[in-house]
C-alpha positions in Angstrom: 28.4 3.2 -17.5 27.2 4.5 -14.1 27.3 1.9 -11.3 24.0 0.2 -10.3 23.3 -0.1 -6.6 21.3 -3.3 -7.0 21.5 -6.2 -9.4 18.7 -6.5 -11.9 16.0 -9.0 -11.1 15.0 -10.7 -14.4 12.3 -13.0 -15.8 11.4 -15.0 -18.8 7.9 -16.1 -19.8 7.0 -19.3 -21.6 3.5 -19.4 -23.1 2.5 -23.0 -23.9 -0.2 -24.1 -26.2 -1.0 -25.2 -29.8 -4.1 -22.9 -29.6 -1.9 -19.9 -29.3 0.4 -20.8 -32.2 -2.6 -21.6 -34.4 -4.2 -18.2 -33.7 -7.4 -19.8 -32.4 -6.7 -18.3 -29.0 -5.5 -14.7 -28.6 -3.0 -14.6 -25.8 -3.4 -11.9 -23.1 -1.1 -13.4 -20.5 2.0 -11.8 -22.0 0.7 -8.3 -21.3 -0.5 -9.3 -17.9 2.8 -10.7 -17.0 4.7 -7.8 -18.4 2.7 -5.3 -16.3 3.0 -7.6 -13.2 6.8 -7.7 -13.6 7.1 -3.9 -14.2 5.1 -3.2 -11.0 7.5 -5.4 -9.0 10.7 -4.0 -10.6 11.4 -7.2 -12.4 12.7 -7.0 -16.0 10.8 -9.3 -18.3 13.5 -10.0 -20.9 12.2 -12.8 -23.0 8.9 -14.4 -24.1 8.7 -17.8 -25.8 5.6 -19.4 -27.3 5.9 -23.2 -27.6 3.6 -26.0 -28.7 2.1 -28.7 -26.6 5.2 -30.8 -27.2 7.2 -32.3 -24.3 10.6 -31.9 -25.9 9.9 -28.3 -26.9 8.7 -27.4 -23.4 11.7 -29.1 -21.7 14.1 -27.3 -24.0 12.5 -23.9 -23.4 12.3 -24.3 -19.7 15.9 -25.5 -19.3 17.2 -22.7 -21.4 15.2 -19.9 -19.8 15.6 -21.0 -16.2 19.3 -20.9 -16.6 19.2 -17.4 -17.9 16.9 -15.4 -15.6 16.0 -14.9 -11.9 12.5 -16.2 -12.4 10.6 -18.1 -15.1 6.8 -18.1 -15.5 4.9 -20.5 -17.7 1.3 -20.4 -18.7 -0.9 -23.2 -20.0 -1.1 -26.9 -20.2 -2.0 -27.8 -16.6 -5.6 -28.8 -17.1 -7.3 -32.2 -17.1 -7.1 -33.3 -20.7 -4.6 -35.5 -22.5 -2.8 -32.6 -24.2 -2.2 -30.8 -20.9 1.4 -32.0 -20.6 3.2 -29.1 -18.9 3.5 -30.8 -15.5 4.9 -33.9 -17.2 7.5 -31.8 -19.1 8.5 -29.8 -16.1 9.1 -32.9 -14.1 11.3 -34.3 -16.8 13.2 -31.0 -17.1 14.0 -31.2 -13.4 14.5 -35.0 -13.4 11.9 -35.7 -10.7 8.8 -37.9 -10.4 5.3 -36.6 -10.9 3.1 -38.2 -8.2 -0.4 -37.1 -7.0 0.2 -34.4 -4.4 -2.0 -35.1 -1.4 -2.5 -31.4 -0.6 -3.5 -30.7 -4.2 -5.8 -33.7 -4.1 -7.5 -32.4 -1.0 -8.0 -28.9 -2.4 -9.5 -30.3 -5.6 -11.8 -32.8 -3.8 -13.1 -30.1 -1.5 -14.0 -28.0 -4.6 -15.6 -31.0 -6.4 -17.7 -31.7 -3.3 -18.9 -28.1 -3.4 -19.8 -28.2 -7.1 -21.0 -31.8 -7.3 -18.3 -32.7 -9.8 -17.1 -36.2 -10.1 -13.5 -37.1 -9.2 -12.6 -38.5 -12.6 -9.1 -39.7 -13.5 -8.9 -36.8 -16.0 -9.6 -34.3 -13.2 -7.2 -36.1 -10.9 -4.4 -35.3 -13.4 -4.5 -31.7 -12.1 -3.3 -33.0 -8.6 -0.1 -34.4 -10.1 2.8 -32.1 -8.9 6.5 -32.6 -9.5 8.3 -33.9 -6.4 9.9 -31.0 -4.4 7.6 -28.4 -5.8 5.5 -25.9 -3.8 1.9 -25.3 -4.7 0.6 -22.0 -6.2 -2.9 -21.3 -4.9 -5.7 -21.0 -7.3 -8.5 -19.1 -5.6 -10.8 -19.3 -8.6 -11.1 -23.0 -9.6 -8.9 -24.7 -6.9 -6.6 -26.6 -9.4 -3.2 -25.4 -8.2 -0.1 -24.3 -10.1 3.3 -25.0 -8.7 6.8 -23.6 -8.2 9.9 -25.7 -8.6 13.3 -24.1 -8.5 12.9 -20.7 -10.1 10.1 -21.9 -12.4 6.5 -20.9 -11.7 4.0 -23.0 -13.5 0.5 -21.4 -13.9 -2.8 -21.8 -15.8 -3.4 -20.5 -19.2 -6.9 -19.2 -18.5 -6.2 -15.4 -18.1 -8.4 -14.8 -15.0 -6.8 -17.8 -13.2 -3.3 -16.9 -14.4 -3.7 -13.3 -13.1 -4.9 -14.6 -9.7 -1.9 -17.0 -9.5 0.5 -14.1 -10.2 -1.0 -12.1 -7.4 -0.7 -15.1 -5.0 3.0 -15.5 -5.8 3.8 -11.8 -5.7 4.8 -11.8 -2.0 7.3 -14.6 -2.6 9.2 -12.7 -5.4 12.1 -10.4 -4.9 11.5 -7.1 -6.7 14.3 -5.2 -8.3 15.3 -1.7 -9.3 12.3 0.3 -10.4 12.5 1.5 -14.0 11.4 5.0 -14.8 10.8 6.5 -18.2 10.8 9.9 -19.8 9.3 10.9 -23.1 10.3 13.6 -25.6 8.1 14.5 -28.5 9.8 15.3 -31.8 7.9 16.6 -34.9 10.7 15.1 -37.0 11.0 11.7 -38.8 13.2 9.0 -37.5 15.6 9.4 -40.4 16.5 12.9 -39.5 17.0 12.2 -35.8 18.5 8.7 -36.0 22.2 9.5 -36.2 22.5 12.1 -33.4 20.2 10.0 -31.2 22.5 7.0 -31.7 25.5 9.2 -30.6 23.6 10.1 -27.4 22.8 6.4 -26.8 26.5 5.5 -27.2 27.3 7.6 -24.1 24.4 6.2 -22.0 24.6 2.5 -22.1 22.7 2.4 -18.8 19.7 4.2 -20.4 17.6 2.5 -23.1 16.5 5.0 -25.7 13.7 4.0 -28.0 12.2 5.8 -31.0 8.5 5.3 -31.8 7.0 7.0 -34.8 3.3 8.0 -34.7 1.7 6.5 -37.8 -1.5 7.5 -39.5 -1.6 11.2 -38.8 -1.0 14.0 -41.3 1.8 15.5 -39.3 5.1 13.8 -38.5 5.6 12.9 -34.8 8.2 10.7 -33.2 8.2 9.8 -29.5 11.6 9.3 -28.0 11.4 7.3 -24.8 14.2 6.9 -22.3 14.1 4.2 -19.7 16.5 3.4 -16.8 17.0 2.4 -13.2 19.7 5.1 -12.8 17.6 8.2 -12.4 20.4 10.8 -12.5 21.6 9.3 -15.7 18.1 9.1 -17.1 17.6 12.8 -16.4 20.9 13.6 -18.0 20.1 11.6 -21.1 16.6 13.1 -21.4 18.1 16.6 -21.2 20.4 15.9 -24.0 17.7 14.4 -26.2 15.4 17.3 -25.4 18.2 19.8 -26.4 18.7 17.8 -29.6 15.0 18.0 -30.5 14.8 21.7 -29.6 17.7 22.4 -31.9 16.3 20.4 -34.8 12.9 22.1 -34.3 14.5 25.5 -34.4 16.5 24.7 -37.5 13.3 23.7 -39.3 11.0 26.4 -37.7 8.9 23.6 -36.2 6.4 24.4 -33.4 5.0 21.4 -31.6 1.2 21.2 -31.4 -0.2 22.0 -27.9 -1.0 18.3 -27.3 1.6 16.4 -29.1 0.6 13.1 -27.4 -3.0 13.1 -28.7 
């Protein structure tokens, strides 16, 4: 394996909510977080979806925060009784969950603008674990928070995306991943063994095989991804040579636009 100049920066995502598990709400935050991490050179290595259950959230947070550089959570920080993420995070870290005066002021200012009443339910959104820093919510004012390497954010996609943007400057990016694609008019069964042999010699390059389904012609896209660009180029050249040889043996000519 070729040496890496920088250590990988990694992340795990925990999506919290019964509505996700029941299928009532279709999650889009996973894709948003994945793209966000990719843009920053952070490897999103795990996604967990857990119910609105305190013990489940605690177990997931403690497991994931011990494993990765950063943890992101979405959902469960609203005003209702089933919004228990803040409570669970506080228990996971063994700290109190008081009303944060800065969060209270932010919320009260927004309520004054909108004419909303400062109800006990709404005030739940000002409870922040001791020692946590606030994550600004430019859309609805109710903040998220960061404690340790865990970033706790809203489940509403628009708000969650805004929170990600607000924390971006605080995150350390990692090595950028680049990818190369080789198109093969050959099924996975025919290319699998020689492709595995190439992969065995490039453990710093991830080689994926993605068959195109639904077309009359066979097409498999071979995607190489790595931080180590010279190794990426070398692996891609070997895969391309393999595909060219198999095409020649079968008298296969690729269509002009194989990616269509």
